N, C-alpha and C positions, 0 to 999 in steps of 0.2 A: 713932892714928885711931881706935881705941876708945874712947876718952873723946870721940874728934864724934859717932862713931852714937850713943852713950848718950845727948846731950846734946840729937841728931835728936828723939829719941822723946819727952823727957822731957815731958809734957801737965804742965798745970796742972788743976785742978776744974775750973774753968770747960771746957775745952778737952774735957774724958773727957766729960762731959756733953754735951757737942755733938754728939761719935765715935757716942756714943750711942743719942742721938735719930736720927743720921742712917741707921746703921743699923739700926733699929726702923720706920722709913719703908723701905727696899730688901729688907726680906724681907717687910712687908705690900704692897708690889707686888708682887713675884713670887707672893705664896702668895693676892693677891682673886679670882686669876679663875678657881679652884677652892672658892673657898668660896660664888662668885652662882652657883646655877642656871640656864642660857639651855634651856627650851624649844627642841625638837629639830626641825629647818628640815627638810620635808618637801619635795626639790627638783625628784621626778615631780609631785605635785600640781600645783605650777608651773607646771611642761610641759604637765601634760595640759590645764590651762584655757586655756595659750597658743596650743596644737593646737586646741581647741576653737573662740579667736575667729579662728582663723584659716577654717577651716572655716563661721563663721556669716559671717565677710566673705566669702569664695569663693557661695556661696550668694547674696546678696545683688544683689552683681556678677550672676550667672546670673538668675535673675533680672529685675535693670534690662535684661540683653542682650537676653532673649524676650520681653519687653513690647518693647521697641524693636525688633526685628525683625516680634512681629507689628503695631505699628502700621506700620509701611513697608510691611508685605507688604497689610495691608487699602488702605493709599494707592495700592499700585500696582496690585492691584485695583481699587479707586475708576480710577483714571485709569485702566487696561484698558478697563472699559467705559464711562468717558467716551469715549474715543477709537471703541471699537463703536460708540456710537449714532452719535457725529458720521461716523463712516466711513459703517454702514451705511444705506440706504433702501430696508426692505420692505415688503413687500404681502403675500396671501398665494399661496402657490404650492404647488407640486405640485417635490418635488427631483428626480420620475425622470422622463427625459429632456426635463429645462427646457434651452431654446434658449440657446447661451453669450450672445446681445443680452440677457436675462430675467436672469440671474447679474453682467451688467457691469451691468446697469439698478440691480439693486438694491445695487450696491457691492463688488465681490469683485473681490478683483488678477485679472489672467491667467492668475497662477503658479496659482490658484486653481482655476481656471474649468477649466483644464487640469488638471489633477490626479482631478480630480472627472467630468470629461469621458474620463478615462483611463481611470477606476473603471468605468466602465458601457460601456465598447467592449470590454472586460473582460468582459461580463455581468454587471456588478454590478449592485446593487436597491436601493432600499429599500422597507423594510416596514413598520416605523416611524421614530417620529421619533427614538430613540437611534442607529437605525443611519447619520442624519445627524449625531449625533454623533464619530463614531466617528472621523471623515475628519480623518487630521491633519493639513491642510492649511484647515482650523477650529477657533481657537481658542475656548477654553471663554467667555469674553464675547462673543463673535463670536456664539456657538448660543445663548447667554440672554437677544443681541436677536432674532434668527431663529424660534427655537422658537413661540412664540407665535405666529405667521406661517406653519409648518409644516401641509400638508395632505394628509395620504395618503390613497387610496382604500381601501380595508378589502379584501386580495388575495386573492381568491379561490385554492385549491387547484387550480392545473391537473393532478395526476395522482388527486385526486380526482374530479373533474368525465371525467374521460378515459375510455369505455366499453371494455372489453375488447373486440379484437378480435375479433369469428367467422371463422375460416381456414375455409375452404371447403376441405370433408373431397373431391377428385378421389380420383375413380375408380380404385383402381391397376387398371395395364393391364397383361396380362401378355404376355410379346415369346415369340412362339411358336421355339423356335429352329428349328423344320423347313421353316418359312415364312419365317422374318425377311430382308427382304435386310439386307444389309451397314448402311443408311442408318438402318433398323430398328434397329440391332443396336447402337447409335452411344447408346441412350439409357440401355443399362444401365451402373448405374456404373464404371468402373474402363473401361470397354473402349472405346479408341480405335479408330483407322482397320485398322490395323496387322494390331490382336486380330480386328477385323468380317472380316476378308479369313479370315482364320487360318481363323477359324470357317465360313465359306462355306465355301474350301475345303476343307477337312475335312468338312465335312457332306457333300459329295459324291461324297467317296472314300468313306464310306461309305455311302451310300442314305441319311441321315438319323441322327438320336440318338433312342435307345430310353429315355434314361438321364438325364437333366441331368450327373451326375458326371462321364458322358465329354467332358467340357469340358474338363478337366484334359490329355486324351491332345492336347491341340489346343498345339502348339509354345510355351514360356511360361507356360504358363495354371498359376497353385499354387494353391491352396486357399484362401486368404485373399477370392482377388477372385472366389472361386466362393462361398465361406459371406455375400459383400456381396450376391450377382446374384439368389441362390435362390431369394428367395420374389417376385422380380419374371420369373421363365422360368421354361416347364416346354418337354417333348419332347414332341408328342404322337402318338401312335401313327396316328395316318393319314398324318404328314407320311414314312415312311415307303420308299421304293422298294424294293419286297420281287423278289429276282432269283428265273427260274423253275428251279429243279435237272434238267427233262426238258428246254429245247433249252439254257440257258447253256455258253459252251466256257472249256479249258480256259486261253484268254491272254487271256478277261475276268474270269475268277474270281482268276483270280491279283493283280489289279490292288486287290482285294478290303483295305485293313490290314491284317486279323484273319488273313489266307489267304498263304500263299507258295506258290511253282511246285508243291510235291510236293503240299501239301495239295488244292489245285485240280484236280490232274492224279489224282487217288484218289477225288475226290468224282465226276469226268466215268467214270472204270475203273467204280462201283459203280453206278454208272447202267446203263453198259452191263451186266454184270451180271445188273442187274433189271430190262432193260429199260425199265422206269418205276419212277421215284422215286414214291411213293402219301401217304406222310409223312415231311415233315421229321423228325422222329424215326430215323429209317432211317441219318441218317449218326451216327447213336452207333455203326454198328456197323463205322465204318472207323477200323482201328486209327491214326490220324495224330491223329484228334478225338478228344480227351479231354474230359471232362465241364466244362470249367473254358472251358475250347476255345465248345463245342458250344452252354455260356450265350450265350454273346456271338455266336455265327456265326443265332444260333437265330429271331431278329425277322427276317434278311436277305431268307431265303429262301422258297420257296409251291414246292407241286409242283401248279396251274394255271397 
């Protein structure tokens, strides 16, 4: 067997040379890529150029679309203006209170006229042309057609021309609490029929008011009500009915709001002792009449 292998591996000179050539070619093919220097390829640069190309393409598309849209808008506006010109038959007019028939004659639709009339009914008014332009029922193209025909007279300032009203100053009428009847008392602020009757009744019991603050003694009358009428009423001393200390009886005196039975009897008893009052100040000598009480009753007595 070894003999056969040995015979198989034996080559002549020509075969050996061929084998060497083949090996040399194999080795050269294996090392050739390393012997040749290739320039480095920048893939990022290639991607950047590609991205720039895409952006330029998109920009060109956008410009083309914008141009197309603008062209269409111009076409629509021209068409809208053309429709408005065909629809409207304008003539010089003032949009304020223009009759519906005139609006209709001008070419406006019924719904447009209703909107304008509703605006006027709510107090709306057109002071300048631009006011009419703001009506949503009028399209820009319609306004362009109507604008040259709008004529609004110059509006005068109503408020500036109004002269300030000169209020007539009425002379203040004072109500005399001692002479006024219940009807006259009603003219005082906050005095109703009930209070008017109470005031008259209490005034008759007293014999009159010597001071406006005595109204606080009337049932239900308070300081707030008094403050409101203080400057519109007075208590005239001449209206007070005085009691003659030398003739009055006990049963008459005790009816006075400021006196009770015992004080009234003491006054009459003092007169018996004195035989006659010569001065109202003599009431101070009666033990039941203190200074505060005297200052209240002294206006209601006389010795004559």
